Biopython code that builds the backbone (N, CA, C, O; Angstrom):
import numpy as np
from Bio.PDB.StructureBuilder import StructureBuilder

atoms = [
    (1, "ARG", "N", (0.840, -1.188, 0.000)),
    (1, "ARG", "CA", (0.000, 0.000, 0.000)),
    (1, "ARG", "C", (0.879, 1.243, 0.000)),
    (1, "ARG", "O", (1.847, 1.333, 0.755)),
    (2, "ILE", "N", (0.543, 2.167, -0.823)),
    (2, "ILE", "CA", (1.294, 3.407, -0.942)),
    (2, "ILE", "C", (0.694, 4.439, 0.015)),
    (2, "ILE", "O", (-0.522, 4.627, 0.041)),
    (3, "ASN", "N", (1.532, 5.099, 0.791)),
    (3, "ASN", "CA", (1.058, 6.123, 1.719)),
    (3, "ASN", "C", (1.122, 7.482, 1.037)),
    (3, "ASN", "O", (2.195, 8.057, 0.857)),
    (4, "MET", "N", (-0.036, 7.974, 0.666)),
    (4, "MET", "CA", (-0.090, 9.272, -0.010)),
    (4, "MET", "C", (-0.660, 10.349, 0.894)),
    (4, "MET", "O", (-0.916, 11.465, 0.443)),
    (5, "GLY", "N", (-0.863, 10.027, 2.172)),
    (5, "GLY", "CA", (-1.474, 10.982, 3.087)),
    (5, "GLY", "C", (-0.769, 12.322, 3.120)),
    (5, "GLY", "O", (-1.408, 13.368, 3.007)),
    (6, "ASN", "N", (0.556, 12.297, 3.276)),
    (6, "ASN", "CA", (1.304, 13.551, 3.332)),
    (6, "ASN", "C", (1.277, 14.277, 1.998)),
    (6, "ASN", "O", (1.166, 15.503, 1.956)),
    (7, "ASP", "N", (1.378, 13.525, 0.908)),
    (7, "ASP", "CA", (1.332, 14.145, -0.420)),
    (7, "ASP", "C", (-0.002, 14.826, -0.662)),
    (7, "ASP", "O", (-0.051, 15.920, -1.225)),
    (8, "SER", "N", (-1.081, 14.188, -0.242)),
    (8, "SER", "CA", (-2.394, 14.784, -0.479)),
    (8, "SER", "C", (-2.565, 16.070, 0.312)),
    (8, "SER", "O", (-3.161, 17.028, -0.179)),
    (9, "VAL", "N", (-2.047, 16.097, 1.529)),
    (9, "VAL", "CA", (-2.122, 17.313, 2.345)),
    (9, "VAL", "C", (-1.311, 18.424, 1.691)),
    (9, "VAL", "O", (-1.761, 19.568, 1.618)),
    (10, "LYS", "N", (-0.118, 18.086, 1.217)),
    (10, "LYS", "CA", (0.725, 19.086, 0.545)),
    (10, "LYS", "C", (0.033, 19.632, -0.694)),
    (10, "LYS", "O", (0.039, 20.840, -0.931)),
    (11, "ASP", "N", (-0.567, 18.740, -1.490)),
    (11, "ASP", "CA", (-1.261, 19.193, -2.695)),
    (11, "ASP", "C", (-2.417, 20.118, -2.345)),
    (11, "ASP", "O", (-2.611, 21.145, -2.995)),
    (12, "LYS", "N", (-3.184, 19.761, -1.323)),
    (12, "LYS", "CA", (-4.319, 20.595, -0.935)),
    (12, "LYS", "C", (-3.854, 21.943, -0.389)),
    (12, "LYS", "O", (-4.484, 22.968, -0.647)),
    (13, "MET", "N", (-2.748, 21.946, 0.369)),
    (13, "MET", "CA", (-2.218, 23.212, 0.895)),
    (13, "MET", "C", (-1.701, 24.098, -0.235)),
    (13, "MET", "O", (-1.993, 25.293, -0.275)),
    (14, "LYS", "N", (-0.933, 23.510, -1.154)),
    (14, "LYS", "CA", (-0.428, 24.283, -2.299)),
    (14, "LYS", "C", (-1.593, 24.811, -3.126)),
    (14, "LYS", "O", (-1.575, 25.947, -3.602)),
    (15, "GLY", "N", (-2.597, 23.970, -3.286)),
    (15, "GLY", "CA", (-3.772, 24.386, -4.055)),
    (15, "GLY", "C", (-4.475, 25.567, -3.416)),
    (15, "GLY", "O", (-4.858, 26.518, -4.097)),
    (16, "GLY", "N", (-4.643, 25.501, -2.107)),
    (16, "GLY", "CA", (-5.281, 26.612, -1.394)),
    (16, "GLY", "C", (-4.470, 27.892, -1.498)),
    (16, "GLY", "O", (-5.027, 28.977, -1.669)),
    (17, "PHE", "N", (-3.151, 27.762, -1.395)),
    (17, "PHE", "CA", (-2.279, 28.925, -1.502)),
    (17, "PHE", "C", (-2.357, 29.536, -2.901)),
    (17, "PHE", "O", (-2.508, 30.749, -3.042)),
    (18, "ASN", "N", (-2.254, 28.697, -3.932)),
    (18, "ASN", "CA", (-2.307, 29.214, -5.303)),
    (18, "ASN", "C", (-3.657, 29.837, -5.622)),
    (18, "ASN", "O", (-3.736, 30.845, -6.324)),
    (19, "LYS", "N", (-4.712, 29.232, -5.104)),
    (19, "LYS", "CA", (-6.046, 29.799, -5.332)),
    (19, "LYS", "C", (-6.160, 31.179, -4.681)),
    (19, "LYS", "O", (-6.669, 32.120, -5.291)),
    (20, "ALA", "N", (-5.684, 31.292, -3.442)),
    (20, "ALA", "CA", (-5.733, 32.585, -2.738)),
    (20, "ALA", "C", (-4.864, 33.623, -3.443)),
    (20, "ALA", "O", (-5.267, 34.774, -3.613)),
    (21, "LYS", "N", (-3.669, 33.202, -3.849)),
    (21, "LYS", "CA", (-2.768, 34.109, -4.570)),
    (21, "LYS", "C", (-3.433, 34.575, -5.864)),
    (21, "LYS", "O", (-3.337, 35.747, -6.230)),
    (22, "GLY", "N", (-4.097, 33.670, -6.541)),
    (22, "GLY", "CA", (-4.782, 34.020, -7.776)),
    (22, "GLY", "C", (-5.920, 35.001, -7.555)),
    (22, "GLY", "O", (-6.139, 35.906, -8.360)),
    (23, "GLU", "N", (-6.646, 34.816, -6.452)),
    (23, "GLU", "CA", (-7.736, 35.740, -6.119)),
    (23, "GLU", "C", (-7.201, 37.156, -5.947)),
    (23, "GLU", "O", (-7.775, 38.119, -6.457)),
    (24, "VAL", "N", (-6.095, 37.266, -5.223)),
    (24, "VAL", "CA", (-5.505, 38.586, -4.969)),
    (24, "VAL", "C", (-5.046, 39.225, -6.278)),
    (24, "VAL", "O", (-5.335, 40.394, -6.538)),
    (25, "LYS", "N", (-4.334, 38.459, -7.098)),
    (25, "LYS", "CA", (-3.864, 39.004, -8.383)),
    (25, "LYS", "C", (-5.034, 39.424, -9.261)),
    (25, "LYS", "O", (-4.983, 40.464, -9.917)),
    (26, "ASP", "N", (-6.077, 38.621, -9.271)),
    (26, "ASP", "CA", (-7.251, 38.927, -10.086)),
    (26, "ASP", "C", (-7.897, 40.233, -9.627)),
    (26, "ASP", "O", (-8.232, 41.089, -10.447)),
    (27, "LYS", "N", (-8.071, 40.380, -8.317)),
    (27, "LYS", "CA", (-8.704, 41.592, -7.774)),
    (27, "LYS", "C", (-7.829, 42.830, -7.983)),
    (27, "LYS", "O", (-8.325, 43.879, -8.394)),
    (28, "VAL", "N", (-6.537, 42.709, -7.704)),
    (28, "VAL", "CA", (-5.629, 43.851, -7.882)),
    (28, "VAL", "C", (-5.561, 44.225, -9.362)),
    (28, "VAL", "O", (-5.576, 45.405, -9.713)),
    (29, "GLY", "N", (-5.488, 43.221, -10.216)),
    (29, "GLY", "CA", (-5.463, 43.480, -11.657)),
    (29, "GLY", "C", (-6.716, 44.192, -12.125)),
    (29, "GLY", "O", (-6.662, 45.062, -12.994)),
    (30, "ASP", "N", (-7.856, 43.813, -11.539)),
    (30, "ASP", "CA", (-9.121, 44.458, -11.887)),
    (30, "ASP", "C", (-9.122, 45.911, -11.429)),
    (30, "ASP", "O", (-9.518, 46.806, -12.176)),
    (31, "MET", "N", (-8.678, 46.137, -10.204)),
    (31, "MET", "CA", (-8.671, 47.501, -9.667)),
    (31, "MET", "C", (-7.668, 48.391, -10.396)),
    (31, "MET", "O", (-7.913, 49.583, -10.578)),
    (32, "ALA", "N", (-6.553, 47.822, -10.810)),
    (32, "ALA", "CA", (-5.499, 48.598, -11.475)),
    (32, "ALA", "C", (-5.664, 48.594, -12.995)),
    (32, "ALA", "O", (-4.838, 49.151, -13.719)),
    (33, "ASP", "N", (-6.737, 47.962, -13.467)),
    (33, "ASP", "CA", (-6.999, 47.857, -14.904)),
    (33, "ASP", "C", (-5.816, 47.206, -15.635)),
    (33, "ASP", "O", (-5.375, 47.670, -16.686)),
    (34, "ARG", "N", (-5.322, 46.113, -15.037)),
    (34, "ARG", "CA", (-4.193, 45.370, -15.603)),
    (34, "ARG", "C", (-4.686, 43.985, -16.014)),
    (34, "ARG", "O", (-4.760, 43.072, -15.192)),
    (35, "THR", "N", (-5.015, 43.845, -17.265)),
    (35, "THR", "CA", (-5.557, 42.569, -17.733)),
    (35, "THR", "C", (-4.521, 41.447, -17.657)),
    (35, "THR", "O", (-4.880, 40.278, -17.510)),
    (36, "ASP", "N", (-3.229, 41.801, -17.757)),
    (36, "ASP", "CA", (-2.190, 40.768, -17.644)),
    (36, "ASP", "C", (-2.180, 40.166, -16.242)),
    (36, "ASP", "O", (-2.026, 38.955, -16.081)),
    (37, "MET", "N", (-2.344, 41.017, -15.230)),
    (37, "MET", "CA", (-2.358, 40.524, -13.856)),
    (37, "MET", "C", (-3.625, 39.713, -13.585)),
    (37, "MET", "O", (-3.588, 38.708, -12.875)),
    (38, "GLN", "N", (-4.747, 40.158, -14.157)),
    (38, "GLN", "CA", (-5.987, 39.403, -14.009)),
    (38, "GLN", "C", (-5.838, 38.012, -14.625)),
    (38, "GLN", "O", (-6.282, 37.021, -14.046)),
    (39, "ALA", "N", (-5.218, 37.944, -15.786)),
    (39, "ALA", "CA", (-5.024, 36.662, -16.451)),
    (39, "ALA", "C", (-4.141, 35.742, -15.609)),
    (39, "ALA", "O", (-4.418, 34.548, -15.492)),
    (40, "GLU", "N", (-3.082, 36.298, -15.024)),
    (40, "GLU", "CA", (-2.218, 35.509, -14.134)),
    (40, "GLU", "C", (-3.011, 34.995, -12.941)),
    (40, "GLU", "O", (-2.856, 33.847, -12.525)),
    (41, "GLY", "N", (-3.857, 35.854, -12.400)),
    (41, "GLY", "CA", (-4.671, 35.468, -11.255)),
    (41, "GLY", "C", (-5.618, 34.334, -11.587)),
    (41, "GLY", "O", (-5.765, 33.392, -10.808)),
    (42, "LYS", "N", (-6.254, 34.420, -12.728)),
    (42, "LYS", "CA", (-7.169, 33.359, -13.149)),
    (42, "LYS", "C", (-6.407, 32.045, -13.364)),
    (42, "LYS", "O", (-6.906, 30.969, -13.037)),
    (43, "LYS", "N", (-5.208, 32.147, -13.910)),
    (43, "LYS", "CA", (-4.372, 30.961, -14.119)),
    (43, "LYS", "C", (-3.990, 30.334, -12.771)),
    (43, "LYS", "O", (-4.055, 29.116, -12.609)),
    (44, "ASP", "N", (-3.589, 31.175, -11.805)),
    (44, "ASP", "CA", (-3.223, 30.665, -10.484)),
    (44, "ASP", "C", (-4.424, 30.015, -9.786)),
    (44, "ASP", "O", (-4.284, 28.983, -9.131)),
    (45, "LYS", "N", (-5.601, 30.628, -9.934)),
    (45, "LYS", "CA", (-6.801, 30.045, -9.320)),
    (45, "LYS", "C", (-7.094, 28.670, -9.912)),
    (45, "LYS", "O", (-7.407, 27.728, -9.183)),
    (46, "ALA", "N", (-6.993, 28.559, -11.222)),
    (46, "ALA", "CA", (-7.243, 27.270, -11.883)),
    (46, "ALA", "C", (-6.212, 26.232, -11.440)),
    (46, "ALA", "O", (-6.555, 25.078, -11.183)),
    (47, "LYS", "N", (-4.956, 26.648, -11.353)),
    (47, "LYS", "CA", (-3.891, 25.747, -10.899)),
    (47, "LYS", "C", (-4.185, 25.272, -9.477)),
    (47, "LYS", "O", (-4.014, 24.095, -9.160)),
    (48, "GLY", "N", (-4.621, 26.184, -8.637)),
    (48, "GLY", "CA", (-4.949, 25.837, -7.256)),
    (48, "GLY", "C", (-6.077, 24.834, -7.166)),
    (48, "GLY", "O", (-6.017, 23.892, -6.375)),
    (49, "GLU", "N", (-7.103, 25.031, -7.971)),
    (49, "GLU", "CA", (-8.231, 24.094, -7.981)),
    (49, "GLU", "C", (-7.775, 22.701, -8.398)),
    (49, "GLU", "O", (-8.182, 21.701, -7.807)),
    (50, "ILE", "N", (-6.931, 22.645, -9.415)),
    (50, "ILE", "CA", (-6.428, 21.355, -9.892)),
    (50, "ILE", "C", (-5.596, 20.678, -8.804)),
    (50, "ILE", "O", (-5.738, 19.477, -8.575)),
    (51, "GLN", "N", (-4.728, 21.439, -8.133)),
    (51, "GLN", "CA", (-3.907, 20.867, -7.062)),
    (51, "GLN", "C", (-4.774, 20.337, -5.925)),
    (51, "GLN", "O", (-4.506, 19.264, -5.385)),
    (52, "LYS", "N", (-5.809, 21.084, -5.562)),
    (52, "LYS", "CA", (-6.705, 20.620, -4.506)),
    (52, "LYS", "C", (-7.419, 19.340, -4.928)),
    (52, "LYS", "O", (-7.577, 18.421, -4.124)),
    (53, "ASP", "N", (-7.846, 19.278, -6.175)),
    (53, "ASP", "CA", (-8.515, 18.077, -6.675)),
    (53, "ASP", "C", (-7.577, 16.873, -6.678)),
    (53, "ASP", "O", (-7.991, 15.755, -6.374)),
    (54, "ILE", "N", (-6.318, 17.106, -7.023)),
    (54, "ILE", "CA", (-5.331, 16.018, -6.997)),
    (54, "ILE", "C", (-5.157, 15.516, -5.560)),
    (54, "ILE", "O", (-5.087, 14.309, -5.331)),
    (55, "GLY", "N", (-5.088, 16.419, -4.611)),
    (55, "GLY", "CA", (-4.976, 16.031, -3.207)),
    (55, "GLY", "C", (-6.165, 15.211, -2.751)),
    (55, "GLY", "O", (-6.003, 14.217, -2.042)),
    (56, "LYS", "N", (-7.371, 15.622, -3.155)),
    (56, "LYS", "CA", (-8.578, 14.875, -2.797)),
    (56, "LYS", "C", (-8.563, 13.492, -3.431)),
    (56, "LYS", "O", (-8.943, 12.510, -2.793)),
    (57, "ALA", "N", (-8.132, 13.413, -4.667)),
    (57, "ALA", "CA", (-8.059, 12.119, -5.351)),
    (57, "ALA", "C", (-7.060, 11.199, -4.653)),
    (57, "ALA", "O", (-7.310, 10.002, -4.511)),
    (58, "LYS", "N", (-5.934, 11.754, -4.218)),
    (58, "LYS", "CA", (-4.955, 10.945, -3.500)),
    (58, "LYS", "C", (-5.529, 10.430, -2.187)),
    (58, "LYS", "O", (-5.253, 9.301, -1.782)),
    (59, "ASP", "N", (-6.332, 11.263, -1.522)),
    (59, "ASP", "CA", (-6.992, 10.820, -0.293)),
    (59, "ASP", "C", (-7.884, 9.620, -0.572)),
    (59, "ASP", "O", (-7.838, 8.623, 0.149)),
    (60, "LYS", "N", (-8.683, 9.718, -1.604)),
    (60, "LYS", "CA", (-9.599, 8.619, -1.941)),
    (60, "LYS", "C", (-8.826, 7.366, -2.319)),
    (60, "LYS", "O", (-9.200, 6.258, -1.933)),
    (61, "PHE", "N", (-7.757, 7.542, -3.069)),
    (61, "PHE", "CA", (-6.944, 6.403, -3.501)),
    (61, "PHE", "C", (-6.279, 5.728, -2.307)),
    (61, "PHE", "O", (-6.235, 4.500, -2.233)),
    (62, "SER", "N", (-5.761, 6.525, -1.372)),
    (62, "SER", "CA", (-5.037, 5.956, -0.224)),
    (62, "SER", "C", (-5.974, 5.317, 0.786)),
    (62, "SER", "O", (-5.531, 4.504, 1.597)),
    (63, "ASP", "N", (-7.269, 5.664, 0.762)),
    (63, "ASP", "CA", (-8.238, 5.065, 1.664)),
    (63, "ASP", "C", (-8.592, 3.634, 1.280)),
    (63, "ASP", "O", (-9.083, 2.869, 2.110)),
    (64, "LYS", "N", (-8.348, 3.278, 0.042)),
    (64, "LYS", "CA", (-8.680, 1.942, -0.432)),
    (64, "LYS", "C", (-7.574, 0.973, -0.061)),
    (64, "LYS", "O", (-6.390, 1.306, -0.110)),
    (65, "ASP", "N", (-7.973, -0.210, 0.305)),
    (65, "ASP", "CA", (-6.981, -1.249, 0.638)),
    (65, "ASP", "C", (-6.743, -2.174, -0.523)),
    (65, "ASP", "O", (-5.941, -3.103, -0.417)),
]
sb = StructureBuilder()
sb.init_structure("model")
sb.init_model(0)
sb.init_chain("A")
sb.init_seg("    ")
for serial, (resi, resn, name, xyz) in enumerate(atoms, 1):
    if name == "N":
        sb.init_residue(resn, " ", resi, " ")
    sb.init_atom(name, np.array(xyz, "f"), 0.0, 1.0, " ", f" {name:<3s}", serial, name[0])
structure = sb.get_structure()
């Protein structure tokens, strides 16, 4: 059995961080009328969501015997 517990936590933490970072960039880009920063923010948010989903999938996989 492969222990992915720590990996899944790391993925979920990184995902949460990237999502939050993306939110900030998106909002600041909107306020500063910087479409490049908004685009970066949206990219970071999407990356964060994917990382969180990977962490959740690892949790489900590691729960199976």
